[in-house]
C-alpha positions in Angstrom: -15.6 196.5 -94.5 -14.8 194.0 -92.4 -15.4 190.2 -93.0 -15.9 187.5 -89.9 -12.2 187.7 -89.1 -11.9 191.1 -88.4 -9.9 191.8 -91.8 -10.4 194.9 -93.7 -12.2 194.6 -97.9 -11.8 197.5 -99.5 -14.9 198.0 -102.2 -13.9 199.8 -105.4 -13.8 203.1 -105.5 -15.6 205.3 -107.5 -14.3 208.5 -109.1 -16.0 211.0 -106.1 -14.5 208.4 -103.8 -10.8 208.5 -105.0 -10.6 212.6 -105.4 -10.4 211.8 -101.4 -8.3 209.1 -100.3 -8.3 207.0 -97.2 -5.2 208.3 -96.6 -6.1 212.1 -96.5 -8.7 211.6 -93.7 -8.6 214.9 -90.9 -6.6 212.7 -88.4 -3.9 212.2 -90.9 -3.3 215.4 -92.1 -4.1 217.7 -88.5 -1.5 214.9 -86.6 1.9 214.9 -87.9 3.6 211.5 -88.0 5.4 211.4 -85.1 2.4 211.8 -82.9 0.3 209.1 -84.4 3.4 207.5 -84.2 3.6 207.9 -79.9 -0.5 207.2 -79.4 0.4 203.9 -81.5 3.3 203.0 -79.2 0.4 202.9 -76.3 -1.2 200.2 -78.3 -1.3 196.3 -77.7 -0.4 193.8 -80.5 -4.2 193.3 -80.9 -5.1 196.8 -81.4 -1.8 197.7 -84.0 -3.1 194.7 -85.9 -6.2 196.6 -86.3 -5.2 199.7 -87.1 -3.0 198.5 -89.7 -6.1 197.1 -91.9 -7.4 200.9 -91.4 -5.8 202.3 -94.5 -2.0 201.6 -95.9 -1.1 205.2 -94.0 -1.9 203.7 -91.0 -0.6 200.1 -91.7 2.9 201.8 -92.4 2.5 203.6 -89.0 1.2 200.9 -87.1 4.1 198.3 -88.1 6.8 200.4 -87.2 9.3 198.7 -86.0 9.4 201.5 -82.9 6.1 200.3 -81.8 6.8 196.8 -81.0 9.3 196.8 -78.6 7.7 194.8 -76.4 5.5 191.7 -78.2 3.6 189.3 -76.0 2.1 186.9 -78.1 0.6 184.9 -75.2 -2.5 186.5 -75.1 -3.0 187.2 -78.7 -2.8 183.8 -79.8 -1.3 180.6 -78.6 -0.4 178.5 -81.7 1.9 181.0 -83.6 3.9 179.6 -86.5 7.3 180.3 -87.4 6.8 182.6 -90.1 5.2 184.9 -87.3 7.7 185.1 -85.3 9.8 185.0 -88.5 7.7 188.1 -89.9 7.5 190.1 -86.8 11.6 189.5 -86.4 12.4 191.0 -89.6 9.8 194.1 -89.1 11.3 194.9 -85.9 14.8 194.2 -86.1 17.0 196.3 -83.5 13.6 197.7 -82.0 12.5 194.6 -80.3 13.8 194.2 -76.9 11.4 192.2 -75.5 9.4 188.9 -76.5 7.2 186.3 -75.2 6.3 183.1 -76.6 5.3 181.6 -73.7 2.9 178.5 -74.4 3.8 178.7 -78.5 4.3 175.1 -78.5 5.1 175.1 -82.6 7.6 177.1 -82.7 11.2 175.5 -83.9 14.6 176.4 -83.5 14.3 178.0 -87.5 11.8 180.9 -86.3 14.1 181.4 -83.8 17.7 181.3 -85.5 16.2 183.9 -87.8 15.1 186.5 -85.1 18.0 186.1 -83.0 20.0 187.5 -85.9 17.3 189.8 -86.8 16.6 191.0 -83.2 20.4 191.7 -82.0 19.0 194.0 -79.1 16.7 191.9 -77.3 17.0 191.9 -73.5 13.9 190.0 -72.4 13.1 186.3 -74.1 10.0 184.4 -72.7 10.2 180.7 -74.3 8.3 178.7 -71.4 6.8 175.8 -72.4 8.2 175.9 -76.0 8.5 172.3 -76.3 9.8 171.9 -80.0 13.3 174.6 -79.2 16.4 172.5 -78.4 20.0 173.6 -77.9 20.1 175.3 -81.6 18.0 177.8 -79.8 20.4 179.0 -77.1 23.4 178.9 -79.1 21.7 181.3 -81.9 21.1 183.1 -78.6 24.9 183.1 -77.6 26.1 184.2 -81.1 23.7 187.1 -81.6 22.0 188.0 -78.1 25.3 189.6 -76.4 22.4 191.9 -75.1 19.7 189.5 -73.3 19.2 189.9 -69.8 16.4 187.6 -69.0 15.4 184.3 -70.3 13.1 181.8 -69.7 13.3 178.4 -71.1 11.6 176.3 -68.5 9.4 173.4 -69.3 11.5 173.0 -72.5 12.2 169.6 -72.0 14.7 169.0 -75.1 17.1 171.5 -73.7 21.1 170.3 -72.3 23.9 171.3 -71.2 25.0 172.2 -74.2 22.4 175.5 -74.0 23.9 176.4 -70.2 27.4 176.2 -72.2 26.1 178.4 -75.1 25.2 181.0 -72.9 27.9 181.0 -71.0 29.9 181.8 -73.7 27.9 184.4 -75.7 25.2 186.1 -73.0 27.4 187.8 -70.3 24.9 190.1 -69.4 22.7 187.8 -68.2 20.4 188.5 -65.0 17.8 186.4 -65.2 17.2 182.6 -66.0 14.3 180.5 -65.5 15.6 176.8 -66.3 12.9 175.0 -64.3 11.6 171.3 -65.6 14.6 171.2 -68.1 15.4 167.7 -66.6 18.4 167.0 -68.7 20.5 169.8 -67.0 22.8 168.4 -64.7 26.0 170.1 -62.8 28.5 170.7 -65.6 25.6 172.9 -67.3 25.3 174.7 -64.2 29.0 175.0 -63.8 29.3 176.6 -67.7 26.6 178.9 -67.1 28.1 180.0 -63.7 31.4 180.5 -65.3 30.4 182.8 -67.9 27.0 184.6 -66.4 28.4 186.6 -63.4 26.1 188.5 -63.2 23.3 186.6 -62.9 20.9 187.9 -59.9 18.0 185.7 -60.3 18.2 181.6 -60.6 14.8 179.4 -61.0 16.2 176.1 -61.2 12.6 174.1 -60.1 12.9 170.0 -60.5 16.4 170.0 -61.6 17.0 166.5 -60.0 19.9 165.8 -61.8 21.8 169.3 -60.4 23.2 168.4 -56.6 25.6 169.8 -54.5 28.0 170.7 -56.6 26.2 172.5 -58.9 24.8 174.7 -56.6 28.5 175.1 -55.3 29.7 176.5 -58.9 26.5 178.8 -59.3 27.2 180.2 -55.3 30.9 180.8 -56.2 30.8 182.5 -59.3 27.5 184.7 -59.5 27.9 185.7 -56.0 25.3 189.2 -56.7 22.8 186.8 -56.8 19.4 188.0 -55.4 16.9 185.1 -55.8 17.7 181.3 -55.8 14.3 178.9 -56.2 15.6 175.1 -55.6 12.5 173.8 -55.3 12.3 170.2 -55.5 15.9 169.4 -55.9 15.7 166.3 -54.3 19.7 165.5 -54.2 20.5 168.9 -52.9 22.0 168.2 -49.2 22.7 171.0 -46.4 26.0 171.4 -48.3 24.8 173.4 -51.1 23.1 175.9 -49.0 26.7 176.0 -46.9 28.3 177.2 -50.4 25.5 179.7 -50.8 25.5 181.0 -47.3 29.7 181.3 -47.8 29.1 183.3 -50.8 25.9 184.8 -51.4 25.6 187.7 -48.6 23.3 189.6 -51.0 20.5 186.6 -51.2 16.9 188.6 -50.8 14.6 185.4 -51.9 15.3 181.9 -51.3 12.9 178.6 -52.3 14.1 175.1 -50.9 10.8 173.8 -50.4 10.4 170.1 -51.5 14.3 169.8 -50.8 13.7 166.7 -48.3 17.5 165.9 -47.5 17.6 169.3 -45.4 18.3 169.5 -42.3 18.7 172.4 -39.9 22.0 172.9 -40.8 21.0 174.7 -44.1 18.9 176.8 -41.8 22.3 178.0 -39.9 24.0 178.3 -42.9 21.6 180.9 -44.5 21.2 182.6 -41.4 24.9 183.4 -40.9 25.6 183.8 -44.4 22.5 185.8 -46.0 21.7 188.1 -43.4 19.1 190.0 -45.9 16.8 187.3 -46.8 13.0 189.2 -47.3 11.2 185.6 -48.3 11.8 181.9 -47.1 9.9 179.2 -48.6 10.7 176.1 -46.9 7.6 173.7 -47.5 8.0 170.3 -47.1 11.4 170.5 -45.3 10.2 168.0 -42.6 14.0 167.7 -41.2 13.7 171.3 -39.9 13.1 171.9 -36.2 12.6 174.5 -33.5 16.8 175.0 -33.2 17.2 176.1 -37.0 14.5 178.3 -37.0 16.0 179.5 -33.8 19.4 180.5 -35.8 17.6 181.7 -38.5 15.5 184.2 -36.8 18.4 185.5 -34.9 19.8 187.2 -37.9 17.8 187.2 -40.2 15.8 190.4 -38.9 14.6 191.1 -42.5 12.2 188.1 -43.1 8.9 189.7 -44.4 7.8 186.2 -45.9 7.8 182.6 -44.7 6.3 179.5 -46.2 7.1 176.6 -43.6 4.1 174.4 -44.6 4.6 170.7 -43.6 7.4 171.9 -41.3 6.0 169.3 -38.6 8.5 169.2 -36.6 8.2 172.6 -35.6 6.8 174.1 -32.1 5.4 177.6 -30.5 9.0 177.9 -29.8 9.3 179.0 -33.6 6.9 181.5 -33.7 8.6 182.8 -30.4 12.1 183.5 -32.2 10.0 184.6 -35.0 7.8 187.0 -32.9 10.9 188.5 -30.6 13.5 188.3 -33.7 11.7 189.0 -37.4 9.5 192.5 -37.0 8.6 192.7 -40.8 6.7 189.3 -41.2 3.8 190.0 -43.0 2.9 186.4 -44.5 3.4 183.7 -42.9 1.9 180.2 -43.7 1.6 177.5 -40.9 -0.5 174.8 -42.3 0.1 171.4 -41.9 2.1 172.4 -38.5 0.6 170.3 -36.2 2.4 170.8 -33.2 1.5 174.9 -33.4 -1.0 175.7 -30.6 -2.8 178.6 -28.9 0.2 179.8 -27.6 2.6 180.2 -30.5 -0.1 182.5 -32.3 -0.3 184.4 -29.1 3.6 184.8 -29.5 2.5 185.9 -33.1 0.0 188.3 -31.9 1.4 190.1 -29.3 5.2 190.1 -31.5 6.4 193.5 -33.0 4.8 192.3 -36.2 1.5 191.7 -35.3 0.3 195.6 -35.0 0.9 197.0 -38.3 3.5 194.6 -40.1 1.3 191.0 -40.4 -1.4 191.0 -43.4 -1.5 187.3 -44.3 -1.6 184.3 -42.1 -2.4 180.0 -42.8 -3.2 178.0 -40.3 -4.7 175.1 -42.0 -5.2 171.6 -40.9 -3.5 172.9 -37.3 -5.5 170.5 -35.2 -4.7 172.3 -31.8 -5.6 175.9 -32.5 -8.8 176.8 -31.1 -10.7 179.7 -30.6 -8.5 181.3 -28.0 -6.2 182.0 -31.2 -8.5 184.5 -32.7 -8.5 186.2 -29.6 -4.8 186.2 -29.7 -5.2 188.1 -33.1 -7.1 190.7 -32.7 -5.0 193.3 -32.1 -3.4 192.9 -35.9 -4.8 196.0 -37.3 -3.3 195.2 -40.7 -4.3 191.4 -40.4 -6.1 191.1 -44.5 -6.9 187.0 -44.2 -6.5 184.1 -42.6 -6.7 180.9 -43.6 -8.8 177.9 -41.1 -9.4 175.0 -42.9 -9.8 171.8 -41.2 -9.0 173.8 -37.8 -11.9 172.0 -36.4 -11.6 173.1 -33.1 -12.2 176.8 -34.6 -16.1 178.0 -34.3 -18.2 179.9 -36.2 -18.8 182.0 -33.0 -15.2 183.3 -32.6 -15.1 184.3 -36.2 -17.5 186.0 -35.5 -16.0 187.6 -32.4 -12.8 188.4 -35.0 -14.6 190.2 -37.9 -16.2 192.4 -35.2 -12.9 193.6 -34.3 -10.8 192.9 -37.9 -14.1 194.2 -40.1 -12.0 193.9 -43.6 -10.7 190.9 -42.6 -11.3 187.5 -45.0 -11.7 184.4 -43.3 -11.5 181.1 -45.2 -12.9 178.2 -43.0 -14.5 174.6 -43.2 -16.7 173.5 -40.9 -18.5 170.0 -40.7 -22.0 169.5 -40.5 -23.9 169.1 -37.3 -25.3 166.1 -37.8 -23.3 163.6 -40.2 -25.2 162.2 -43.3 -26.6 158.7 -43.2 -24.5 155.9 -44.2 -23.7 155.7 -47.8 -22.8 152.3 -49.7 -21.5 149.1 -47.8 -21.8 150.9 -44.2 -19.3 153.7 -44.7 -20.1 157.0 -43.5 -19.4 159.8 -46.2 -18.9 163.3 -44.6 -19.2 166.5 -46.4 -17.6 170.1 -45.5 -19.3 173.2 -45.8 -16.7 175.6 -47.1 -17.3 179.2 -45.5 -15.7 182.6 -46.6 -16.4 185.3 -44.2 
């Protein structure tokens, strides 16, 4: 029988019950061990643990290391402690290829040392927000995890340059690395990593305030196969860093430079000249970018599909004209808080090559010059799935209804101020509420 925690308690068997043991059940007789193992291989962690409680025979099968090649404990239990990881490591051994301990904040270096020693075929490891781990964990991985391909140590505040040196020395197969918010990392750590991990194709380094142009220069020079580069919130990089990226990383497909406040149009020129295959550009809050920079980018990066230009406050309709003429594959475009955009810019987008088949998402929040005419310009965008119009106060409900008539499957998100402002509330100040309308 099961107790309240789901564990199985076997009552004392009588003589008649012993003659037909639980391991002689029909399913065990009819199905060979190999087939049962194959069935168990499709189960998640929770289901395997439940099966392990059914009988001794199923316990052996369910806990067979071959069923535990990919383990994600995040959805199962977030307060995982060290001994659990050690037991999994010893049970799985060389079978384990993927382990996620995301958010398991009680895990320490000791458990991960046992893991690294026991599971030497590990390829993917997620330690996001495991705040207790230190450089010792990465040193263990450097010694034993030579097959490691993907590592996430984001939001692990005790990680320093020593970790990157260990990874560079021992994990030469590393292709994906997330270092975001490891704020002790400096240029020296990036250099040591880049010199040892030439195969890196995804680097995510959000919020690394101590990394400057020199660090990104090392990364670009030594990891020329980079396809994804996320530098969000790198406040101390300048156009020189993007010059190095454009010079060396010609295979780049994705780049995020959002909240890199010191970048100017020169960065866009570098990307345009050196990275013609870019599909995604995230450049939110890059307030120094202008139409000139986007013209250089659009002329050369004709494969662009997704662009986030929120709060690129200097761009005008000219940028949208360049995108319409040179980038026929745009499917998602964010222009929120680009307050100089007008109906004429939207007309360019609505009549551009991307409009008929590609454009699916258009975000225009807080574009105060946008009027009902913009929605008329978009009626031919048959693939448009969602448009954001929060605080576009010159847009009317009637225009949205007309758009819905032409594009019946579109989702329109908009705010509308009430017709009559409410009376003054407290100290004579007016308080205006807004009604969210999702159509």
